[in-house]
Structures are given as C-alpha cells and as structure tokens.
KEVEXBA-245336 format. One record per residue (C-alpha): residue number from 1; residue in one letter; x, y, z. Coordinates in steps of 0.2 Angstrom, whole numbers, always signed. Each point is the difference from the previous one (the first is absolute). Layout:
! residues N
NODE/NUM/A/X/Y/Z
...
//
This chain:
! residues 452
NODE/1/M/-16/-1297/-983
NODE/2/T/+5/+7/-16
NODE/3/A/-6/+18/-6
NODE/4/T/-7/+2/-17
NODE/5/K/+0/+15/-11
NODE/6/G/-13/+13/+6
NODE/7/D/+0/-6/+18
NODE/8/W/+12/+12/+7
NODE/9/P/-1/+9/+12
NODE/10/Y/-18/-7/+2
NODE/11/P/-13/-8/-12
NODE/12/N/-10/+12/-10
NODE/13/E/-16/-5/+9
NODE/14/R/+7/+4/+17
NODE/15/Q/-12/+10/+11
NODE/16/T/+3/+11/+15
NODE/17/R/-7/-7/+16
NODE/18/P/-16/+10/+4
NODE/19/E/+6/+4/+18
NODE/20/R/+15/+9/-8
NODE/21/L/-10/+11/-12
NODE/22/E/-3/+14/+12
NODE/23/K/+18/+2/+3
NODE/24/L/+4/+3/-18
NODE/25/R/-9/+17/+0
NODE/26/I/+11/+15/-4
NODE/27/K/-2/+5/+18
NODE/28/P/-2/-17/+9
NODE/29/W/-1/+8/+17
NODE/30/T/-18/+6/-4
NODE/31/A/-6/-18/-2
NODE/32/S/-7/-2/+18
NODE/33/S/-7/+18/+0
NODE/34/R/-19/-5/+1
NODE/35/S/-9/+4/+16
NODE/36/P/-11/-13/+8
NODE/37/S/-17/+4/+6
NODE/38/L/+0/+3/+19
NODE/39/V/-15/+1/+12
NODE/40/L/+4/+7/+17
NODE/41/T/-15/-3/+12
NODE/42/N/-3/+6/+18
NODE/43/C/+10/+16/-3
NODE/44/Q/-1/+16/+9
NODE/45/V/+3/+12/-14
NODE/46/V/+9/+17/+3
NODE/47/D/-7/+14/-11
NODE/48/P/+11/+15/+0
NODE/49/V/-13/+11/-9
NODE/50/S/-12/+0/+14
NODE/51/G/+13/-4/+14
NODE/52/S/-9/-14/+6
NODE/53/L/-3/-19/-1
NODE/54/L/-13/-6/-12
NODE/55/D/-15/-7/+9
NODE/56/G/+1/-18/+6
NODE/57/P/+11/-14/-7
NODE/58/Q/+4/+2/-18
NODE/59/T/+4/-11/-15
NODE/60/V/+14/+7/-12
NODE/61/Y/+0/-9/-17
NODE/62/M/+15/+3/-11
NODE/63/S/+3/-6/-18
NODE/64/N/+12/+4/-14
NODE/65/G/+9/+12/+11
NODE/66/V/-15/+11/+5
NODE/67/F/-14/+1/+13
NODE/68/V/-15/-8/-7
NODE/69/S/-12/+3/+15
NODE/70/V/+0/+5/+18
NODE/71/G/-15/-4/+11
NODE/72/S/-8/-9/+14
NODE/73/S/-10/-13/-9
NODE/74/I/+8/-4/-16
NODE/75/T/+9/-17/+3
NODE/76/S/-14/-10/-7
NODE/77/Q/+0/+10/-16
NODE/78/I/+19/-3/-2
NODE/79/E/-2/-19/+2
NODE/80/D/-13/+0/-14
NODE/81/T/+12/+10/-12
NODE/82/D/+18/-4/+4
NODE/83/M/+1/-18/+6
NODE/84/A/+20/+1/-1
NODE/85/A/+1/+14/+12
NODE/86/I/+11/-2/+15
NODE/87/K/-9/+3/+16
NODE/88/V/+8/+5/+17
NODE/89/D/-9/+4/+16
NODE/90/L/+9/+15/+8
NODE/91/K/-9/-3/+17
NODE/92/G/-2/+19/+3
NODE/93/K/+16/+7/-5
NODE/94/Y/+1/+17/-7
NODE/95/V/+2/+3/-19
NODE/96/C/+8/+17/-5
NODE/97/P/+4/+7/-17
NODE/98/G/+18/-2/-5
NODE/99/L/+11/+14/+6
NODE/100/I/+8/+14/-11
NODE/101/D/+16/+8/+4
NODE/102/A/+1/+16/-10
NODE/103/H/+18/+5/+3
NODE/104/V/+13/-14/-1
NODE/105/H/+18/-2/-7
NODE/106/C/+1/-18/-4
NODE/107/T/+17/+2/-8
NODE/108/A/+8/+7/+15
NODE/109/V/+4/-17/+5
NODE/110/P/+8/-9/+16
NODE/111/G/+18/-5/+0
NODE/112/T/+8/+16/+5
NODE/113/S/+0/+10/+16
NODE/114/T/+2/+18/-6
NODE/115/M/-7/+12/-13
NODE/116/A/+17/+1/-8
NODE/117/D/+2/-19/-2
NODE/118/M/-18/-2/-6
NODE/119/I/+2/+12/-15
NODE/120/R/+16/-9/-5
NODE/121/T/-9/-17/-1
NODE/122/P/+2/-8/-18
NODE/123/E/-16/+1/-10
NODE/124/Q/-2/-18/-4
NODE/125/L/+2/-4/+19
NODE/126/I/-13/+14/+4
NODE/127/T/-12/-9/-12
NODE/128/L/+3/-17/+8
NODE/129/R/-2/+6/+17
NODE/130/S/-16/+10/-4
NODE/131/T/-9/-17/-3
NODE/132/F/+3/-3/+19
NODE/133/V/-7/+17/+5
NODE/134/L/-15/-2/-11
NODE/135/R/-4/-18/+6
NODE/136/E/+1/+6/+18
NODE/137/M/-12/+15/-3
NODE/138/L/-13/-12/-7
NODE/139/A/+2/-11/+15
NODE/140/R/-4/+15/+11
NODE/141/G/-17/+2/-8
NODE/142/F/+5/+14/-13
NODE/143/T/-8/-7/-16
NODE/144/S/+4/+17/-9
NODE/145/V/+14/+12/+2
NODE/146/R/+5/+16/-9
NODE/147/D/+19/+2/-2
NODE/148/T/+4/+19/-1
NODE/149/G/+18/-2/-6
NODE/150/G/+10/-14/-6
NODE/151/A/-10/-15/-6
NODE/152/S/-1/-3/-19
NODE/153/K/-14/-6/-10
NODE/154/H/+9/-17/-2
NODE/155/L/-3/-3/+18
NODE/156/S/-18/+4/-1
NODE/157/I/-2/-11/-16
NODE/158/S/+9/-14/+8
NODE/159/I/-12/+0/+15
NODE/160/A/-16/+2/-11
NODE/161/E/+6/-15/-11
NODE/162/G/+4/-11/+16
NODE/163/L/+19/-1/-3
NODE/164/I/+3/+6/+18
NODE/165/D/-12/+2/+15
NODE/166/G/-4/+17/+6
NODE/167/P/-14/+14/+2
NODE/168/R/-8/+8/-16
NODE/169/L/+14/+13/-4
NODE/170/F/-4/+17/-5
NODE/171/Q/+16/+8/-4
NODE/172/C/+5/+18/-4
NODE/173/G/+17/-4/-7
NODE/174/K/+16/+9/+6
NODE/175/A/-4/+16/+11
NODE/176/L/+6/+16/-9
NODE/177/S/+11/+11/+10
NODE/178/Q/+10/+15/-3
NODE/179/T/+19/+0/+4
NODE/180/G/+1/+2/+19
NODE/181/G/-19/-5/+2
NODE/182/H/-9/-13/+8
NODE/183/G/+6/-14/-11
NODE/184/D/+18/+5/-2
NODE/185/F/+10/-12/+11
NODE/186/M/+17/+7/-5
NODE/187/P/+10/+7/+16
NODE/188/G/-2/+18/+2
NODE/189/E/+19/+4/-1
NODE/190/S/+1/-9/-17
NODE/191/G/-6/+15/-10
NODE/192/G/-5/-7/-17
NODE/193/D/+4/-3/-18
NODE/194/G/-18/+3/-7
NODE/195/T/-4/-18/-1
NODE/196/G/-7/-3/+18
NODE/197/C/+1/-16/+10
NODE/198/C/+6/-15/-10
NODE/199/G/-1/+9/-17
NODE/200/G/-17/+8/+4
NODE/201/H/-8/-16/+8
NODE/202/S/+0/-7/+17
NODE/203/K/-1/-19/-3
NODE/204/S/-14/-2/+13
NODE/205/L/-10/+16/+2
NODE/206/G/+2/+15/-11
NODE/207/R/+8/+10/-14
NODE/208/I/+8/+17/-1
NODE/209/V/-7/+12/-13
NODE/210/D/+2/+19/-1
NODE/211/G/-8/+13/-12
NODE/212/V/-16/-1/-11
NODE/213/P/+8/-10/-15
NODE/214/S/+8/-13/+11
NODE/215/I/-16/-2/+11
NODE/216/L/-11/-1/-15
NODE/217/K/+11/-14/-7
NODE/218/A/+1/-9/+17
NODE/219/T/-19/+1/+3
NODE/220/R/-4/-7/-17
NODE/221/E/+13/-14/+3
NODE/222/E/-8/-5/+17
NODE/223/L/-18/+1/-7
NODE/224/K/+6/-11/-15
NODE/225/A/+7/-12/+13
NODE/226/G/-16/-1/+9
NODE/227/G/+2/+13/+14
NODE/228/V/+5/+17/+5
NODE/229/A/+47/+11/+76
NODE/230/S/+15/+8/-7
NODE/231/E/+14/+10/+9
NODE/232/T/-1/+16/-9
NODE/233/D/-18/+6/-1
NODE/234/S/-7/+12/+13
NODE/235/I/-17/-3/+7
NODE/236/E/-5/+19/-5
NODE/237/G/+7/-1/-18
NODE/238/L/-13/+1/-14
NODE/239/Q/+12/-9/-12
NODE/240/Y/-8/-1/-17
NODE/241/S/-5/+17/-8
NODE/242/P/-18/+2/-6
NODE/243/E/+5/-3/-18
NODE/244/E/+9/-16/+4
NODE/245/I/-15/-6/+10
NODE/246/R/-12/+5/-14
NODE/247/A/+11/-10/-12
NODE/248/V/-3/-15/+10
NODE/249/T/-19/+2/+4
NODE/250/E/-5/+6/-18
NODE/251/T/+10/-14/-8
NODE/252/A/-8/-13/+11
NODE/253/W/-17/+7/-4
NODE/254/R/+3/-1/-19
NODE/255/M/+6/-18/+2
NODE/256/G/-16/-5/+9
NODE/257/K/+7/+0/+18
NODE/258/K/-11/+12/+11
NODE/259/M/+9/-3/+16
NODE/260/V/+17/+8/+4
NODE/261/T/+6/-1/+17
NODE/262/A/+13/+10/+9
NODE/263/H/+10/-3/+16
NODE/264/A/-2/+16/+10
NODE/265/Y/+0/+5/+19
NODE/266/T/-3/+18/+1
NODE/267/V/-15/+11/-3
NODE/268/E/+10/+10/-13
NODE/269/A/+6/-16/-9
NODE/270/I/-18/-8/+0
NODE/271/N/-8/+16/-7
NODE/272/H/+14/+2/-13
NODE/273/A/-3/-18/-6
NODE/274/V/-19/+1/+0
NODE/275/E/+0/+17/-9
NODE/276/N/+10/-8/-14
NODE/277/G/-11/-15/-3
NODE/278/V/+5/-13/+13
NODE/279/R/-15/-10/+7
NODE/280/G/+9/-11/+13
NODE/281/I/+11/+5/+15
NODE/282/E/+11/-12/+9
NODE/283/H/+4/+3/+18
NODE/284/G/-7/+17/+3
NODE/285/N/+6/+1/+18
NODE/286/L/+0/+19/+2
NODE/287/L/-17/+2/-8
NODE/288/D/-11/+14/+8
NODE/289/E/-19/+2/-1
NODE/290/P/-2/+12/-14
NODE/291/T/+11/-10/-11
NODE/292/A/-9/-16/+5
NODE/293/R/-17/+9/-5
NODE/294/M/+8/+4/-17
NODE/295/M/+5/-18/-3
NODE/296/A/-18/-6/+5
NODE/297/A/-8/+13/-12
NODE/298/K/+11/-5/-15
NODE/299/G/-1/-19/+4
NODE/300/V/+19/-2/+4
NODE/301/Y/+4/-16/+9
NODE/302/L/+11/-1/+15
NODE/303/T/+11/-15/+4
NODE/304/P/+8/+2/+17
NODE/305/T/+14/-11/+5
NODE/306/L/+2/+2/+19
NODE/307/S/+7/-16/+7
NODE/308/C/+16/+0/-10
NODE/309/Y/+7/+15/+10
NODE/310/G/+0/-9/+16
NODE/311/I/+6/-16/-8
NODE/312/M/+15/+8/-8
NODE/313/V/+8/+6/+16
NODE/314/R/-3/-14/+12
NODE/315/P/+11/-16/+1
NODE/316/P/+5/-9/-11
NODE/317/F/-2/+15/-12
NODE/318/E/+8/+14/+10
NODE/319/D/+14/+2/-12
NODE/320/F/-9/-2/-17
NODE/321/L/-2/+19/-3
NODE/322/P/+15/+12/+0
NODE/323/P/+0/+13/+14
NODE/324/S/-9/+13/-12
NODE/325/G/-13/-13/-4
NODE/326/Q/-3/-3/+18
NODE/327/E/-3/+18/+4
NODE/328/K/-13/+2/-14
NODE/329/N/-8/-16/+6
NODE/330/R/-3/+8/+17
NODE/331/Q/-7/+16/-7
NODE/332/V/-13/-8/-10
NODE/333/M/-5/-14/+12
NODE/334/Q/-6/+12/+13
NODE/335/R/-14/+7/-11
NODE/336/G/-6/-15/-9
NODE/337/L/-14/-5/+11
NODE/338/E/-7/+18/+1
NODE/339/A/+1/+1/-19
NODE/340/L/-10/-17/-2
NODE/341/Q/-14/+7/+12
NODE/342/I/-1/+16/-9
NODE/343/A/-2/-9/-17
NODE/344/E/-13/-12/+6
NODE/345/K/-10/+14/+8
NODE/346/V/-2/+11/-15
NODE/347/G/-3/-14/-12
NODE/348/V/+16/-4/-9
NODE/349/T/+0/-18/-7
NODE/350/V/+14/-8/+10
NODE/351/C/+9/-16/-5
NODE/352/Y/+11/-13/+10
NODE/353/G/+18/+1/-3
NODE/354/S/+15/-9/+8
NODE/355/D/+15/+7/-10
NODE/356/L/+13/-13/+8
NODE/357/L/+17/-5/-7
NODE/358/I/+12/-15/+2
NODE/359/S/-6/-12/+13
NODE/360/M/-12/+13/+8
NODE/361/H/-13/-7/-12
NODE/362/A/-3/-13/+13
NODE/363/L/-9/+14/+10
NODE/364/Q/-11/+5/-14
NODE/365/T/-16/-2/+11
NODE/366/E/+6/+12/+14
NODE/367/E/-8/+14/-9
NODE/368/F/-17/-7/+7
NODE/369/T/+6/+2/+18
NODE/370/V/+7/+17/-3
NODE/371/R/-16/+7/-8
NODE/372/S/-10/-8/+14
NODE/373/R/+6/+13/+12
NODE/374/V/-11/+14/-8
NODE/375/L/-12/-9/-12
NODE/376/T/-14/-13/+2
NODE/377/P/+1/-17/-7
NODE/378/Q/-13/+3/-13
NODE/379/V/+9/+15/-7
NODE/380/I/+17/-9/+0
NODE/381/L/-8/-15/-9
NODE/382/R/-7/+11/-14
NODE/383/Q/+18/+8/-2
NODE/384/A/+7/-18/-3
NODE/385/T/-15/-6/-12
NODE/386/I/-12/+11/-9
NODE/387/N/+10/+17/+0
NODE/388/P/+15/-7/-9
NODE/389/A/-11/-10/-11
NODE/390/K/-9/+16/-6
NODE/391/M/+17/+9/-2
NODE/392/L/+6/-15/-11
NODE/393/G/-15/+1/-11
NODE/394/Y/-7/-17/+8
NODE/395/E/-15/+7/+10
NODE/396/G/-12/-14/+2
NODE/397/K/+12/-13/-6
NODE/398/L/+13/+0/+14
NODE/399/G/-2/+3/+18
NODE/400/V/-17/-7/+2
NODE/401/I/-8/-17/+1
NODE/402/A/-15/+2/-12
NODE/403/Q/-7/-8/-16
NODE/404/G/+11/+3/-15
NODE/405/A/+15/+6/+10
NODE/406/I/+17/-9/-2
NODE/407/A/+0/-14/+13
NODE/408/D/+14/+6/+12
NODE/409/L/-3/-3/+18
NODE/410/I/+8/-4/+17
NODE/411/V/-6/-11/+14
NODE/412/L/+2/+6/+18
NODE/413/D/-4/-8/+17
NODE/414/R/-4/+18/+7
NODE/415/N/-11/+14/-6
NODE/416/P/+11/+15/-7
NODE/417/L/-15/+12/+2
NODE/418/E/+2/-3/+19
NODE/419/D/+19/+1/+1
NODE/420/I/+9/+5/-16
NODE/421/T/+17/-6/+7
NODE/422/V/-5/-18/-3
NODE/423/L/+6/+4/-17
NODE/424/D/+17/+4/+7
NODE/425/R/+1/-18/+7
NODE/426/P/-1/-11/-15
NODE/427/E/+11/-13/+8
NODE/428/T/-14/-4/+12
NODE/429/C/-16/+8/-7
NODE/430/L/+1/-3/-19
NODE/431/K/-6/-17/-5
NODE/432/A/+0/+0/-19
NODE/433/V/+2/+12/-15
NODE/434/I/-10/-3/-16
NODE/435/K/+5/+10/-15
NODE/436/E/-11/-1/-16
NODE/437/G/-9/-15/+8
NODE/438/R/+15/-10/+3
NODE/439/L/+7/-5/+18
NODE/440/V/+18/+8/-1
NODE/441/S/+5/+0/+18
NODE/442/G/-6/-8/+16
NODE/443/D/-10/-16/+2
NODE/444/L/-19/-3/-2
NODE/445/E/-6/-18/+1
NODE/446/G/-5/-7/-17
NODE/447/I/+8/+13/-10
NODE/448/P/+16/-3/-10
NODE/449/K/+13/+13/+1
NODE/450/L/+5/+7/-17
NODE/451/H/+14/+10/-7
NODE/452/M/-6/+15/-9
//
C-alpha cells in the first residue's frame, strides 16, 4: 500500500477508540475510581456510639462512596430507586465501621532488622516499601490511619487518587525534634555539627530543629507540605522550651491547623506541652490522675501505644533497639495500662494507636488484645472508631455506619462487642474490607474487588 501526502502517521480523520479515552486523562489511574452501589442485607450492625448491635437484621445501602441508608425494612425502597445496585446477603455476619489507627509510622518500613539500619534506608526505597505497609494496613481492617511522623502528602494524595491501595492517610509530616530529642537518631557519642541527623532530616520519621527561628521555619515547611525512639533522649527530659513549643502551636493555629500533638511520657512533659498549646499527647505512659483530669478539662486527646513495648523486646525483634532504648522501653511499659485506665476513668478522649516499625507492622491489631486486659470491648471499639474520628475532625463521617457517613466498613464472623480480640485475628475473623463503598480486601460473593 502506498502512503499519500497527509496520511502520515495517521489519516486526519483518525479517532481514538472509545475504550481508550479514559486512559488519556492527565491522571489515568483515576479512570476506575467510581464506587458501585452496594446493598448488604441480613447484617448485624455494630454501633460503637451505643456500644451495642442495632436491633434485628439490618440492610446497609451504599452509593457514591457514602452510606445512603441503614435500616431493617428498606430493601424494597432500594429496589425501586437503584435497579443497578449489587445486592449481597451477609447471612448474619457482623458489619463494623472501618477501624482507625491514630498513631502509625508507615515510612518506618520493613527490610531491615535494627533501628540503625532502618534510618539509613534510601528515601526512594522507603517510599516504594511504604506501599506494601499501607496495603497490609487496609487488609487488616484499618480504613483510616494517622501518621505521626514520616509520611508525606504525596503518599496521602496517591491513596486518595487510587494510584496505590491503602487506608485514608492523615499525615503530620516529619516529626519535629530537638538535637538529642525523641526524633534524633544520631548515635549519642557522635556529638553534632548543628545539622542533626541526615542534614536535619531522618528519611523515614523526623527532622531536627533547634531554637525559635529554626522551629518556626520547619513548622511552616511541614504545614505547607501537608502535615506537622531515639538513643539520646531521656524519658524525664522536657526537651523543647516553652518558646519553641509556642512557636509550633501558634504557627499551626495561624495556618488553620488547630491540632498539634506531642510525644510525651511524664507528667512534667505532658503539662509542659499542654500549657503551651499542644492538644494531643502520644504515649502518655506515666500519666497520673491530676494530669489526666487537666487533659479532660482542656479537651486534650490521648493516644496510648501499649503493644509496641512488648513487641520490640521479644523475638525476632529483641535486637531492634540499642541497649539504652531497651531500658527506656522497660520503664514505660510497666505503667502504660495503669495510665490508660486513669485516662478513661476521668473522661479523657482516648484513641487507638499502634506505633510499630519495620515488619512489626504485621502485629498492628495486637493493641486490641493488650487493652482488653483492663477495658471493655465497647470502650476499646470507641477508641478505634468514633474517638479518633472526632480528633481528626471527621466526627459523624468516619467511625460510624450511618446515613451520610463515608462508606467504610469491615465484615466479621464474630461480634467484637462480645470479644474485642476478634479484631486481633484478621486472618480468620475478618471476611471483607470496604472503603468508600468499594470492596478492597477479602471476598463477598457477587461484589467485584476494586483497587482504590
């Protein structure tokens, strides 16, 4: 065949095939982001607000990523209004709101066996490995997580757009630490040249900043970027000065971020942080009752992370921490459960947190079992649903199965209100995970599994 003038490379009337048009978007991975309409019938709906099951078998209707209706007699109405909805009979299985882990480090990735090796992992490799961490968190039933040091807004956006699978990611950016503080991973004998670890940054978790001018600049940079276990810091140290903490909290408030959180263990450190504008405390293992009452009165949130202390010292992780870290670990783990009980007793809003690193992420659900030693299933479930939703500014939108809320849920074959440790057995008890109305993990007959 002979080509004629004007025919190269294609004739002018050439049209793109319709089935390829969606792939020509600027961001083609968003092409399959639509949520189907789903109707789950014969459910037993777990309500963390009341701490009980809704009365009788329920029907849960989801469309466009939100819960449209929840009730015992709505199936016929749905059939009249949404003929294309996919219907599945759950045959009495339990439907629970998607779980929320309020303290993770998804960039503290597997692939190494010690803290020292973890912080030397190249940044590009950290990003690639974090996609595995996030996908596994979602498969364990956590449809939302709050990263308290490490994750960037690029990871959060990639999940939201459907480029990678993972929980909804609320990220705080790099954790800010003084030299020799909680986020300084340089060896204690190294001294310092004023730049901190890795030129002021740990590739996976934090950045080192000292003094008001530097901390102002770092806070603004982290807020602009979408967010805000070391060897040398003592448990008793107060670390940042009042002026430095206020530089963080006041800057955050001016830039529209009301929630600044601090990693703190002792009464002195907690009071020091709260007095200077901090409204969230991570860990809090050495909390006493007067301090807990102060936190409750001021509306300060507490996110304990109890299971990690036992995990970090048992095989195969017994060598993960240096000797100094192992000693601090022993000091705080002994008081953690007592602090948790005190906080709940006086009315502090307590959230679920795991705080795991490297391949320890696989034990993310163990926190449920640890807390079950001192708290009821109803209380613990609230800590993993409605409490962190409130802290994140998503009260009524996350952590509940209710009309208008985001359609995140998990399907279980056991009732978590009778035994909360079923959530620590996802391999056998978790049947499916639905995020924004899409089946993203597990298997439900008749529902296609979709990537987010």
